[in-house]
C-alpha positions as CSV (number, residue, x, y, z in Angstrom):
1,M,32.8,-24.8,-18.4
2,R,33.1,-27.0,-15.5
3,R,31.2,-29.8,-13.8
4,M,29.6,-29.6,-10.6
5,K,27.8,-32.4,-8.8
6,L,24.9,-31.9,-6.6
7,A,23.4,-34.3,-3.7
8,V,19.5,-34.0,-3.9
9,T,16.4,-35.9,-2.8
10,V,13.5,-36.1,-5.2
11,H,10.0,-36.3,-4.2
12,H,6.9,-37.5,-6.1
13,V,3.6,-36.1,-4.7
14,R,0.2,-36.6,-6.3
15,L,-2.5,-33.7,-5.9
16,G,-5.7,-35.2,-7.1
17,P,-5.0,-36.5,-10.8
18,V,-1.7,-34.9,-11.2
19,E,1.8,-35.7,-10.0
20,F,4.4,-33.4,-9.1
21,K,8.1,-33.8,-8.8
22,V,9.8,-31.7,-6.2
23,V,13.7,-31.7,-5.8
24,R,15.6,-30.6,-2.7
25,P,19.2,-30.3,-1.6
26,A,20.2,-33.3,0.5
27,E,21.3,-30.7,3.0
28,P,19.8,-27.6,3.0
29,P,22.5,-24.8,4.2
30,A,22.4,-23.5,7.4
31,R,24.2,-20.1,6.5
32,A,21.5,-19.0,3.9
33,V,18.7,-16.7,4.7
34,L,16.1,-15.0,1.9
35,L,14.3,-12.0,3.3
36,D,11.5,-10.3,2.1
37,R,12.1,-6.4,2.4
38,D,9.1,-5.3,1.0
39,R,10.5,-3.3,-2.3
40,H,13.4,-6.0,-3.0
41,V,14.5,-9.4,-1.7
42,D,17.7,-10.1,0.1
43,A,19.8,-13.3,-0.1
44,C,22.5,-13.4,2.6
45,L,24.8,-16.5,1.8
46,D,28.0,-17.9,2.8
47,Q,30.3,-19.5,0.5
48,D,28.8,-23.1,0.4
49,A,25.3,-21.8,0.2
50,A,26.2,-19.5,-2.9
51,Y,27.7,-22.3,-4.5
52,L,24.6,-24.3,-3.7
53,I,22.0,-21.9,-4.9
54,G,24.0,-21.4,-8.1
55,G,23.7,-25.0,-8.6
56,L,20.0,-25.1,-7.9
57,W,19.5,-22.4,-10.5
58,T,21.3,-24.2,-13.0
59,L,19.2,-27.2,-12.3
60,A,16.1,-25.4,-12.6
61,A,17.3,-24.4,-16.1
62,S,17.6,-28.0,-17.3
63,S,14.6,-29.4,-15.1
64,P,11.6,-28.0,-16.6
65,R,9.0,-30.6,-15.0
66,S,10.2,-30.1,-11.5
67,L,10.0,-27.6,-8.6
68,V,13.3,-26.9,-7.0
69,H,12.8,-26.1,-3.2
70,L,15.1,-24.5,-1.1
71,P,13.8,-25.1,2.7
72,I,15.6,-22.2,4.5
73,R,13.1,-20.1,6.4
74,G,14.0,-21.2,9.8
75,N,17.7,-20.5,9.6
76,H,19.5,-17.9,11.8
77,A,20.2,-14.4,10.3
78,P,23.8,-13.3,9.7
79,A,25.6,-11.3,12.5
80,R,24.9,-8.2,10.6
81,G,22.1,-6.9,8.4
82,L,19.7,-8.1,10.9
83,P,16.0,-8.1,9.6
84,E,14.1,-5.4,10.4
85,A,10.9,-6.0,12.4
86,G,8.1,-7.1,10.1
87,A,10.7,-8.4,7.4
88,R,10.0,-12.2,6.5
89,Q,12.3,-14.9,6.3
90,L,11.1,-17.0,3.1
91,D,12.0,-20.6,1.5
92,L,12.7,-20.2,-2.2
93,V,11.0,-22.4,-5.1
94,L,12.4,-22.2,-8.8
95,L,10.3,-23.6,-11.7
96,H,9.8,-23.3,-15.2
97,H,7.0,-21.3,-16.4
98,S,5.8,-24.3,-18.7
99,L,4.9,-26.2,-15.5
100,Q,2.1,-23.6,-14.7
101,F,2.0,-24.7,-11.0
102,A,-0.4,-22.5,-8.8
103,P,1.6,-21.3,-5.9
104,A,-1.6,-21.5,-3.9
105,R,-1.3,-25.5,-4.0
106,W,2.4,-25.4,-2.4
107,K,1.5,-25.6,1.0
108,E,-0.7,-28.7,0.6
109,L,2.0,-30.0,-1.7
110,R,4.9,-29.4,1.0
111,A,2.9,-30.9,3.7
112,R,3.0,-34.2,1.8
113,L,6.6,-34.3,1.1
114,G,8.3,-37.5,2.5
115,P,12.1,-38.2,3.0
116,G,12.6,-38.4,-0.8
117,R,15.1,-40.7,-2.8
118,P,18.6,-39.6,-2.7
119,Q,20.1,-38.7,-5.9
120,T,23.3,-37.1,-7.4
121,V,23.1,-34.8,-10.5
122,T,25.9,-33.7,-12.7
123,L,25.7,-30.0,-13.8
124,T,27.4,-28.0,-16.4
125,V,28.2,-24.4,-15.1
126,S,29.9,-21.6,-16.8
127,G,33.2,-20.3,-15.4
128,P,33.6,-16.5,-14.6
129,A,34.8,-15.4,-18.0
130,L,31.5,-16.6,-19.6
131,T,28.8,-14.9,-17.6
132,G,28.4,-11.8,-19.5
133,A,26.0,-11.1,-22.3
134,S,26.8,-10.0,-25.8
135,P,25.6,-6.5,-26.8
136,A,22.7,-8.4,-29.3
137,E,21.5,-10.6,-26.1
138,D,21.5,-7.3,-23.9
139,E,19.4,-5.5,-26.3
140,A,16.9,-8.4,-26.9
141,R,16.4,-8.7,-23.0
142,H,14.7,-5.1,-23.2
143,H,12.7,-5.8,-26.1
144,R,9.1,-5.7,-25.1
145,E,8.2,-9.1,-26.6
146,N,11.1,-10.8,-24.5
147,R,9.5,-13.7,-22.7
148,D,12.7,-14.8,-20.9
149,L,11.8,-13.0,-17.9
150,F,11.3,-13.9,-14.0
151,H,7.9,-13.7,-12.3
152,E,7.7,-14.0,-8.6
153,H,4.8,-15.1,-6.4
154,L,4.8,-15.1,-2.5
155,H,2.9,-17.8,-0.9
156,A,3.2,-19.7,2.4
157,E,6.4,-18.0,3.4
158,T,7.9,-19.0,0.2
159,L,9.3,-17.0,-3.0
160,F,8.3,-18.4,-6.2
161,M,10.9,-17.6,-9.0
162,T,9.4,-18.6,-12.2
163,G,11.3,-18.1,-15.6
164,S,12.6,-19.9,-18.8
165,T,15.5,-22.2,-19.3
166,K,17.4,-19.4,-20.8
167,V,16.9,-16.8,-17.9
168,F,17.9,-19.5,-15.2
169,R,21.1,-20.1,-17.2
170,A,21.6,-16.6,-17.7
171,T,21.4,-15.6,-14.2
172,A,23.0,-18.5,-12.2
173,H,26.6,-16.8,-12.4
174,H,25.3,-14.2,-10.0
175,F,25.5,-16.7,-7.0
176,F,28.8,-18.4,-8.4
177,D,30.5,-14.6,-8.2
178,V,29.4,-14.2,-4.8
179,A,30.8,-17.8,-3.8
180,R,33.9,-17.3,-6.1
181,Y,34.9,-13.7,-4.9
182,G,33.1,-12.8,-1.8
183,P,35.5,-14.8,0.6
184,G,38.6,-13.0,-0.9
185,H,37.2,-9.3,-0.9
186,M,36.1,-9.8,2.7
187,A,39.4,-11.1,3.9
188,A,41.0,-8.3,2.1
189,H,38.6,-5.6,3.6
190,P,37.6,-7.2,7.3
191,R,36.2,-4.1,8.9
192,H,34.1,-2.6,6.4
193,G,33.9,-4.9,3.4
194,H,30.7,-5.7,1.5
195,F,30.5,-8.1,-1.5
196,C,27.3,-8.4,-3.5
197,S,25.6,-9.1,-6.8
198,E,22.1,-8.2,-7.9
199,L,19.4,-9.4,-10.1
200,H,18.8,-5.9,-11.0
201,T,15.5,-4.3,-13.1
202,T,18.3,-2.8,-15.7
203,A,19.7,-6.3,-16.2
204,G,16.4,-6.9,-18.2
205,V,15.5,-10.3,-16.4
206,L,12.9,-9.2,-14.5
207,G,9.2,-9.1,-15.3
208,A,6.7,-9.1,-12.7
209,A,9.5,-9.7,-10.1
210,R,11.4,-7.4,-7.6
211,E,14.8,-7.0,-7.7
212,I,17.2,-9.6,-5.6
213,H,20.3,-8.4,-3.7
214,I,22.8,-11.4,-3.2
215,E,25.4,-10.5,-0.3
216,Y,28.1,-12.7,0.9
217,C,27.9,-12.9,4.7
218,D,31.1,-14.1,6.6
219,R,29.7,-13.6,10.2
220,W,26.8,-15.4,11.4
221,R,24.9,-15.7,14.6
222,P,25.3,-18.8,16.6
223,H,22.8,-21.4,16.6
224,G,20.9,-22.3,19.9
């Protein structure tokens, strides 16, 4: 286990009688793209972005009353694996299922977000040796009554990933693995290297949600 500090901005927005708390990274990553490819979702990330999203995934596990928002839909794409015609770039929102937030309200809520209040949160994250599930846990994930599953919605150019504390904690390692091992793998295989991790149907963590392919990308299109 190790500690990770994450700089965020905290926003409180009222819609009618209900106040919502939205948490964003203080500096959204420039080299991060989330692509809707119809049958699955692609996340293309550099090392810093992969660490950051792993931290946001961990934050979502411990913040059941918050919407965790990553605004990246306007980012430049990586130099390879460019989106095909019709593929949409998306923002990301992570939220606990108990919040019962209706994605149809997101566009209005997002429009009311101001600069927010700066805050630093300290997270406890698992090291690479602690990421695997035990055989009993793996079997339980595939049980028909398992409620620790991700469900997704698409609204206002945003992918909503709704899950439980347990499923967020159990899957944050996918992003940390990409951050830890992606740069070394690509350095060893500079011409044809590929390093990725996946939220896959066989892992027993996806309910009404598509697979997410998480790829380390070391070459990006220039800005401007």
